[in-house]
C-alpha atoms as one frame of an Amber mdcrd trajectory, in Angstrom:
protein
   0.000   0.000   0.000   1.200   3.480  -0.864   2.319   5.424   2.204   2.510
   9.196   2.648   5.830  10.702   3.569   6.840  14.176   4.643  10.347  15.201
   3.628  12.209  16.432   6.682  15.637  17.962   7.130  18.298  16.196   5.046
  21.104  14.543   6.996  24.327  16.509   6.635  27.690  16.832   8.282  28.995
  20.338   8.938  32.558  20.518   7.696  34.608  22.759   9.952  38.233  23.866
   9.786  39.625  25.888  12.675  42.853  26.918  14.326  44.292  27.052  17.850
  46.822  29.097  19.666  50.303  29.253  21.039  52.159  26.217  22.405  49.664
  23.712  21.038  49.254  21.965  17.726  47.660  24.133  15.042  44.341  23.188
  13.510  44.395  23.325   9.730  42.709  21.973   6.646  45.431  19.356   6.223
  45.829  16.102   8.114  49.273  16.823   9.501  49.560  18.737  12.758  53.138
  19.905  12.978  54.147  21.945  16.020  54.123  25.732  15.472  57.190  27.878
  15.658  58.427  28.607  19.164  57.894  32.358  18.786  54.325  32.042  17.522
  52.107  34.594  19.223  48.893  36.568  18.878  47.999  37.680  15.368  46.488
  40.975  16.530  47.116  43.480  19.275  46.426  41.960  22.673  45.288  44.492
  25.317  46.331  42.007  28.003  49.762  41.284  26.565  51.480  42.137  29.830
  49.282  39.953  32.018  51.021  36.925  33.464  49.365  33.551  32.758  48.878
  31.600  35.955  48.194  27.960  36.650  44.982  26.358  35.377  43.811  22.994
  36.730  40.820  21.266  35.157  39.031  17.978  35.787  38.102  16.168  32.572
  35.069  13.874  32.942  34.522  11.182  30.327  33.118   7.708  29.849  35.730
   4.976  29.821  34.682   4.089  26.267  35.898   7.554  25.189  39.354   7.166
  26.713  41.302   7.545  23.463  39.642  10.896  22.747  40.091  11.969  26.386
  43.818  11.266  26.093  44.025  13.482  22.997  42.287  16.360  24.783  44.496
  15.935  27.839  47.633  16.033  25.675  46.463  19.096  23.751  45.612  20.999
  26.920  48.860  19.945  28.593  50.857  21.340  25.690  48.976  24.603  26.180
  50.083  24.664  29.830  46.746  23.571  31.301  46.859  20.800  33.913  44.278
  18.062  33.470  42.948  15.615  36.045  41.357  12.621  34.326  38.013  11.340
  35.719  36.614   8.247  33.988  33.003   7.149  34.467  32.451   3.440  33.985
  29.101   3.782  32.231  26.560   6.267  30.929  24.483   6.392  34.099  27.507
   7.241  36.243  28.645   9.839  33.724  25.260  11.577  33.678  25.129  11.579
  37.481  28.564  13.217  37.742  27.722  15.716  35.016  24.392  16.617  36.604
  26.066  17.086  39.981  28.627  19.460  38.496  31.515  17.183  39.449  33.697
  18.253  36.511  35.224  21.258  34.770  35.103  19.937  31.225  33.361  16.795
  29.984  33.277  14.734  26.813  29.541  14.820  26.361  27.477  13.532  23.466
  23.987  13.967  22.145  22.142  11.679  19.742  19.319  12.930  17.555  17.174
   9.915  16.672  14.321  11.954  15.196  16.274  14.239  12.854  14.811  17.598
  13.882  16.877  20.613  14.961  14.535  21.239  17.900  15.344  17.843  19.360
  18.983  18.414  18.439  19.277  21.267  20.919  16.254  21.921  23.162  16.892
  19.246  25.767  20.512  20.280  26.321  20.400  24.057  25.685  17.114  25.204
  27.165  17.357  26.165  30.838  14.591  23.699  31.748  15.664  21.079  29.203
  15.224  17.505  30.384  18.815  16.638  29.386  20.487  19.901  30.380  23.058
  18.288  32.669  25.835  20.852  32.209  23.919  23.687  33.887  23.294  26.074
  30.979  20.847  28.761  32.123  20.640  31.570  29.594  17.411  33.518  28.831
  18.724  34.658  25.437  19.418  31.069  24.404  15.974  29.997  25.648  14.447
  32.713  23.488  16.353  31.604  20.375  15.456  27.926  20.845  11.764  28.715
  21.259  11.734  31.213  18.414  13.256  28.693  15.993  10.768  26.008  17.039
   7.903  28.159  15.785   9.462  28.875  12.395   9.370  26.999   9.119  12.535
  25.419   7.720  13.334  28.259   5.320  13.482  30.678   8.262  14.618  28.576
  11.213  17.962  27.718   9.647  19.053  31.303  10.364  17.721  31.291  13.928
  19.341  27.958  14.726  22.538  29.282  13.161  22.433  32.246  15.515  21.750
  29.946  18.484  24.587  27.536  17.785  27.079  30.361  17.201  25.997  31.883
  20.503  26.529  28.545  22.277  29.778  27.516  20.616  31.666  30.796  20.177
  30.023  33.772  21.864  29.429  32.088  25.233  31.319  28.831  24.588  29.109
  26.581  26.648  30.522  23.712  24.587  32.901  23.169  21.689  32.749  20.513
  18.958  34.786  17.327  18.896  33.266  15.163  16.152  30.196  13.469  14.692
  30.263   9.698  14.757  30.170   7.353  11.783  28.067   4.250  12.301  29.653
   1.059  11.055  27.041  -1.685  11.150  28.699  -5.116  10.794  26.586  -8.227
  10.243  26.684 -11.859   9.229  25.963 -12.626   5.590  23.005 -14.690   6.746
  21.140 -11.345   6.681  19.966  -9.669   3.502  22.246  -6.689   2.956  19.414
  -4.372   1.944  17.556  -5.161   5.186  20.256  -3.400   7.233  19.648   0.348
   7.536  21.134   3.355   9.289  18.219   3.760  11.722  17.707   0.046  12.020
  14.167  -1.121  12.701  14.070  -4.723  13.823  10.995  -5.598  11.792  12.977
  -4.835   8.624  15.683  -7.419   9.344  15.383 -10.430   7.048  17.295 -13.611
   6.323  18.681 -14.447   2.906  16.984 -17.800   3.425  13.438 -16.663   4.233
  12.486 -20.140   5.444  14.466 -19.362   8.629  12.163 -16.506   9.695   9.975
 -18.596  11.992  12.589 -21.000  13.368  15.915 -19.195  13.755  16.291 -16.446
  16.407  18.152 -13.360  15.254  20.930 -12.468  17.699  22.009  -8.822  17.946
  24.067  -6.882  20.490  24.047  -3.637  22.423  26.610  -2.140  24.804  24.313
  -0.763  27.514  22.718  -3.019  30.117  21.553  -0.538  32.782  17.786  -0.606
  32.297  15.480   0.813  34.942  12.166   1.144  33.111  10.121  -0.016  30.130
   7.837   2.999  30.407   8.656   4.897  27.197   8.488   8.376  28.747  10.784
   7.508  31.662  13.682   6.217  29.547  16.429   8.505  28.240  19.315   6.202
  27.409  20.495   3.885  24.648  20.187   0.834  26.882  16.416   0.842  26.661
  15.788   3.288  23.809  16.488   0.868  20.957  14.126  -1.722  22.422  11.387
   0.763  23.302  11.206   1.849  19.660  10.079  -1.697  18.918   7.945  -2.368
  22.001   5.360   0.389  21.428   3.649   1.406  18.215   3.756   5.070  17.100
   1.581   7.324  14.979   4.466   7.530  12.500   7.894   5.991  11.982  11.133
   7.457  10.713  12.888   6.680   7.445  16.702   6.686   7.059  16.497  10.056
   5.234  14.674  11.636   8.228  11.325  11.640   6.429   8.333  10.289   8.289
   6.101   7.492   7.082   3.067   5.494   8.142   4.975   2.247   7.516   5.015
   0.074  10.676   2.783   2.591  12.448  -0.704   2.866  13.927  -1.825   5.223
  11.141  -3.212   4.501   7.711  -2.487   8.110   6.737  -2.046  11.619   8.090
  -2.923  15.152   6.987  -1.723  18.645   7.933  -3.877  21.767   8.127  -3.002
  24.823   6.090  -1.679  26.720   9.099   0.702  23.878  10.109  -0.851  23.774
  13.577  -3.240  20.802  13.325  -2.153  17.256  12.436  -4.728  14.547  11.734
  -4.104  10.786  11.915  -6.403   8.072  10.567  -5.983   5.079  12.873  -5.832
   1.389  11.932  -8.120  -1.078  13.694  -5.841  -4.133  13.416  -3.350  -3.364
  16.195  -3.715  -4.869  19.647  -1.906  -4.949  22.981   0.065  -8.109  23.708
   0.739  -9.240  27.267   2.850 -11.943  28.909   1.613 -14.646  31.260   3.431
 -15.979  34.327   5.228 -18.569  32.189   6.615 -15.922  29.838   4.209 -16.756
  27.007   2.755 -13.973  24.865  -0.994 -13.689  24.422  -3.480 -11.294  22.825
  -5.075  -9.143  25.543  -8.111  -8.549  23.367  -7.657  -4.785  23.817  -7.438
  -2.851  20.562  -4.933   0.025  20.315  -7.193   3.042  19.863  -7.575   6.797
  19.910  -8.121   6.772  23.653  -4.636   5.330  24.091  -3.109   7.881  21.716
  -4.665  10.808  23.599  -3.566   9.396  26.953  -0.023   8.582  25.791   0.711
  11.930  24.147  -0.814  14.003  26.948   1.321  11.972  29.312   4.412  12.508
  27.140   4.115  16.309  27.171   3.342  16.681  30.888   6.543  16.692  32.999
   4.494  15.769  36.077   2.608  12.836  34.548   4.925  10.277  36.114   7.937
  10.046  38.372  11.311  10.680  36.739   9.829  11.808  33.399  12.755  12.041
  30.977  11.394  13.017  27.553   8.930  15.890  27.964  11.112  18.596  26.364
  10.482  17.157  22.911   6.768  17.876  23.241   6.934  21.456  24.511   5.010
  22.726  21.480   2.348  20.017  21.579  -0.799  21.741  22.838  -3.839  19.447
  22.717  -4.552  15.898  21.565  -8.142  14.894  20.820 -10.261  12.278  19.075
 -12.242  13.920  16.253 -15.905  12.920  16.215 -17.334  15.519  13.817 -17.074
  14.569  10.137 -17.799  18.195   9.249 -14.418  19.175  10.657 -12.612  16.797
   8.301 -14.667  18.081   5.391 -14.006  21.765   6.112 -10.370  21.992   7.261
  -8.004  22.159   4.276  -4.286  21.766   3.641  -1.976  24.084   1.695  -3.087
  22.463  -1.580  -6.739  23.141  -0.906  -7.647  19.522  -0.192  -9.804  18.691
   2.804  -8.495  16.587   5.650 -10.997  13.880   4.666  -9.700  13.775   1.099
  -6.086  13.472   2.220  -6.759  10.865   4.899  -9.021   8.825   2.649  -6.406
   8.547  -0.081  -4.622   5.799   1.869  -7.502   4.265   3.803  -8.702   0.749
   3.000 -12.315   1.923   2.651 -13.972   5.337   2.278 -14.498   7.136   5.604
 -18.217   6.881   6.331 -18.093   7.725  10.028 -15.612   8.986  12.641 -16.183
   7.338  16.023 -15.205   8.140  19.588 -14.289   4.783  21.124 -12.419   1.581
  20.324 -15.609  -0.473  20.554 -17.187   1.434  17.654 -14.295   1.041  15.211
 -14.688  -1.081  12.060 -12.426  -0.018   9.220 -13.947  -2.528   6.804 -17.287
  -0.781   7.303 -15.723   2.688   6.971 -15.841   3.470  10.700 -12.540   5.043
  11.777 -11.001   6.893  14.660  -9.178  10.133  13.815  -6.816  11.817  16.266
  -5.907  15.498  15.959  -2.708  16.898  17.483  -2.652  20.678  17.811   0.584
  22.617  18.290   0.981  25.969  20.005   2.769  27.430  16.987   3.234  26.207
  13.398   5.490  23.245  14.064   5.933  20.570  11.356   8.862  19.187  13.391
   6.245  17.573  15.653   5.836  14.783  13.093   9.409  13.617  13.621   8.967
  13.899  17.380   6.034  11.505  17.206   8.413   8.790  15.955  10.520   8.932
  19.143  10.134   6.224  21.772   8.683   8.769  24.204   5.630   8.992  21.918
   5.040   5.248  22.028   1.376   4.338  22.517   0.736   2.668  25.875  -2.311
   0.798  27.127  -4.126   3.718  28.794  -6.444   1.912  31.226  -3.812  -0.680
  32.104  -1.024   1.840  32.829  -3.338   4.139  34.751  -4.503   1.256  36.922
  -0.946   0.120  37.679   0.211   3.615  38.637  -2.841   4.479  40.693  -2.066
   5.518  44.245   1.616   6.331  43.661   2.645   9.826  44.722   4.924  10.807
  41.854   6.359  13.777  43.742   7.483  11.512  46.601   8.340   8.483  44.440
  10.761   6.044  46.048  12.136   3.469  43.611  12.951   1.086  46.462   9.331
   0.947  47.643   6.956   2.147  44.943   5.962   0.103  41.919   5.186   1.744
  38.598   4.261   0.461  35.185   7.369  -0.585  33.292   9.693  -1.291  36.231
  12.341  -3.461  34.604  12.928  -5.632  37.684   9.613  -7.340  36.953  10.936
  -8.588  33.599  14.110 -10.155  35.049  14.123 -13.936  35.124  13.998 -15.453
  38.605  12.247 -14.632  41.869  11.237 -11.079  40.846   9.732 -12.102  37.495
   6.216 -10.732  37.086   6.135  -9.302  33.583   3.283  -6.800  33.659   3.943
  -5.100  30.320   1.144  -4.459  27.839   2.826  -3.828  24.497   1.619  -2.412
  21.200   4.835  -2.567  19.166   6.509  -4.938  16.719   8.276  -6.987  19.388
   7.276  -8.139  22.867   9.891  -8.381  25.612   9.253 -11.716  27.296  12.173
 -11.717  29.770  15.711 -10.548  30.446  18.720 -11.478  32.561  22.250 -10.214
  33.112  23.257 -11.307  29.637  20.402 -10.670  27.233  16.829  -9.611  26.471
  14.407 -11.992  24.768  11.760 -10.834  22.289   9.067 -12.384  20.114   7.033
 -10.737  17.353   3.742  -9.224  18.488   1.021 -11.615  17.238  -1.746  -8.998
  17.346  -0.072  -6.138  15.488  -1.181  -5.052  11.996  -2.920  -8.349  11.473
  -3.837  -7.410   7.911  -0.084  -7.686   7.165   1.025 -11.073   8.571   4.651
 -10.547   7.509   4.933  -7.014   8.896   7.575  -8.361  11.296   9.670 -10.813
   9.317  11.892 -12.565  11.884   9.700 -13.899  14.678  12.221 -14.322  17.524
  15.037 -11.958  18.508  17.700 -12.015  21.222  19.511  -8.807  22.177  22.744
  -9.585  24.033  24.461  -7.197  26.451  28.121  -6.963  25.420  29.629  -3.838
  26.958  33.051  -4.169  25.325  32.879  -3.470  21.607  35.952  -5.587  20.843
  34.249  -8.516  22.534  31.103  -7.873  20.494  33.148  -7.969  17.309  34.759
 -11.255  18.383  31.293 -12.713  19.028  30.207 -11.626  15.569  33.251 -13.145
  13.901  32.769 -16.434  15.749  29.113 -16.626  14.719  27.695 -16.227  18.239
  25.843 -13.087  17.149  24.505 -11.934  13.793  24.614  -8.126  14.021  26.344
  -5.442  16.093  25.098  -1.920  16.704  28.601  -0.718  17.529  32.183  -1.862
  17.146  35.383   0.184  17.560  35.951   2.600  14.698  39.517   1.344  14.559
  38.250  -2.161  13.685  36.115  -1.386  10.648  38.874  -2.728   8.406  38.802
  -6.055  10.280  35.170  -6.558   9.264  35.792  -5.448   5.704  38.507  -8.077
   5.371  36.354 -10.915   6.796  34.737 -12.911   3.990  31.830 -13.955   6.234
  30.830 -10.417   7.241  29.525  -7.214   5.712  30.080  -3.651   6.982  27.723
  -0.830   6.043  28.712   2.717   7.011  26.316   5.579   7.707  26.692   9.136
   9.040  25.922   8.802  12.734  23.227  10.526  14.749  25.532  11.352  17.669
  27.670  14.481  18.058  30.455  14.627  20.659  31.127  17.965  22.324  33.527
  19.164  24.983  31.054  20.631  27.473  31.871  23.192  30.159  30.555  23.193
  33.709  27.948  25.958  33.959  26.614  24.893  37.374  28.753  27.510  39.102
  30.946  24.864  40.738  33.980  25.288  38.463  36.557  27.873  37.513  35.187
  27.735  33.961  31.617  28.559  35.052  32.169  32.309  35.276  34.939  32.791
  32.725  34.009  32.765  29.057  37.639  33.615  28.284  38.876  30.465  29.999
  36.270  28.433  28.152  37.422  29.955  24.866  41.049  29.241  25.743  40.220
  25.560  26.178  38.032  25.448  23.061  40.740  26.994  20.888  43.098  24.140
  21.766  40.916  21.296  20.485  42.151  19.861  17.195  39.748  17.738  15.174
  42.545  16.145  13.135  44.109  14.658  16.261  40.752  13.253  17.383  39.947
  11.829  13.966  43.353  10.133  13.851  42.716   8.031  16.975  39.342   7.031
  15.487  41.083   5.664  12.351  39.570   8.455  10.268  36.018   7.220  10.883
  34.468  10.467  12.147  33.000  13.622  10.623  33.646  17.247  11.524  30.796
  19.211  13.016  30.053  22.561  14.650  27.290  21.812  17.149  24.803  19.106
  18.189  22.673  20.276  15.260  25.291  18.868  12.879  23.484  15.591  12.162
  20.453  17.298  10.632  21.175  20.957   9.885  24.076  23.021   8.539  23.571
  26.781   9.026  27.098  27.333   7.669  28.930  28.333  10.849  32.644  27.585
  11.145  34.966  27.999  14.077  36.982  31.230  13.888  39.873  30.482  16.259
  43.278  31.702  15.025  46.901  30.978  16.016  47.631  32.712  19.295  44.037
  32.702  20.535  44.735  30.277  23.381  47.314  32.544  24.953  45.157  35.619
  24.278  42.155  34.130  26.056  44.248  32.842  28.965  45.674  36.337  29.508
  42.165  37.792  29.355  41.025  35.248  31.917  43.775  36.135  34.381  43.237
  39.849  33.757  39.753  39.346  35.209  41.088  37.873  38.463
C-alpha cells in the first residue's frame, strides 16, 4: 500500500576547519599537525599582553569508552600549559550523574538525535529547563532563540538555529565541537544486505533464506545493560531506547532520510492543516496490545490500540508531572492538545496548503472510504468505513512535531492498564525502592522477581531478560492485515559492553549483528569474507562541554572556556578514530548546517588565557 511521507531535514555533516593558539598543535585543513614555531604569538594586538598567565587545573570527565579521545584532549591541553585531572566514568548512568552534579570542569559529552529535527537536536541540552540539560546552561537569550526557531518553518529557522549555535559555541562557549560519529554496522551474511539500515528497525531485518524466519532467532548486540524502566516516557538512554522503539507502536515511523512514514505505524495516513498547527491521523483497527503470562508466554489481551490510548499517551508525554522521573517531555513542549475527532464536518471543512480537505487526504490511503468517525475503540470497524481520527494541535506552526512523534517517548501505551498500575503512587514523593510503577524493569528479570506486567503495542514483545540478554518475540496482534509485517519472529539482544568482545562474538558466529564496534576495527570486518560492513553518518555528536553549574573555575569565565576550546584539534581526534568520524560545529550537525565555522586563530589560546587572568 502506498504510504505518505513528509520530507524532513536532510542529513548533513557540517565541515569545519579551525585553528588554535600558542604552544599547542595548530588546527588546519590538512591532516598533519606539525608543532608551530616557538615564537608564535597573537595575530592581533592583545590588550592584556602584559598579564602573566597563571596555573589552570581542570578535571576532565569522560566515559571509559571515550578514553582515546580523552587522552588526545588531555595532551592538547597539557601542551597549552593547562593541567588536566582525568576522571573516567564506567558507564553512561555514572557519567550523567557526575555531570548533573557538576563534578567536573570539562566533559566529553554527546547527544544523539534519533528523530532528525533541529529542535530535538538542541532543546533538551540548551534550554534552561531542558530535560537533558546536565551541564547547567541557564541563559534567557538562548531559551528565546530555541523557542523562536521552534515556531518557524525550515526556510526561516535555519538562520535562527545558526544564531543559536554560534551563541553557544563561540560567543558564550558553553561547549565546543569534537566530532560526529560514523556508524559502522557489521553483520553476518546470513542477513539480507538491503535489510540493514542506518536507523535500524528490527521488523525490517530479514534472512537471505526466508524459510528461517519462523525458526531461527536473530541475535544482535548492544553495549548498555543498565535498564530501569520499560515505560517509554521515563527512559532517556540507549540501553532501553532501541528496544522501546520496537515495544510500542507510534503514529508515525522514521525513514533513514529523516522523512516520516506510516509504515510500521498505527496510522493509515495523516494530513496537515493549512496553518501547520493541526495534524490529523487516521488510525488502523488491526493493532492490539500483547501481554505476557506468568510462564513468559505472549498472548493477545483482546484490547485494541485506539484513539483513547493515543490521547492518553501523548498528553502523558508532554506533561513533565505525569509520572515520576519523566525524561522526555522537552520534545513535546510545542504540543498543545490531543483529541479524538468525532465531527465529520471538521474533516470536510479543514483544508491543507493544496486546498484539499483533511478527509480527502486521509481517505487517499484508507482501506475503505471514511463513512463515520467514532469516539471509542468499541465502535471502530475499518472494513465498514468506521474510523477513529486523532488530531494533534501545536501551540505554533510546528511541522517538526511529526518527527517527534516517531521517538520512543511517543510510544502508545495501554491507557487503562497503565493508569490502573500507577494508581495511588505519589509521583512527587516516588521512592524506587518501595513504589511500583508500570514498566519497572525488575519485573521482567528472570527469577524470583519475574512478574512481567507489560502491555505492548509494538513490533516486538519483551518476554524476559537477565544479566546477559533480552528476549523478544514478534507481536502476534499487530497489523494483522499484514502477517509478515515483522519478518523474523524471535530476537535475542545480548548485552556486550566491550565493543571488541562484540566484534569477536560476531566473527565467531555467536551473534549476527552489532550496533557498535570500535571505529579502529572497521577494516577487520571489511577483510572478513563472512561479514559485511555498512557505514552511515551517525546521529551522535560529541562535544567538549563546560561546567555551567557555578561549581567550576570555567563557570564564570568565558575567556577560559574559549582558551580551552581553541586548543581542540579535530585532526588529532579523527586520527585516533582511524579516520572514521565527521567534523561538526554543534549538536545540530546531524540534521542541519547553518554554515557556521569555528573562527579560532593561532595565538588565541594565549590571548584568552591572559584575558582570563586579567579578570582575576
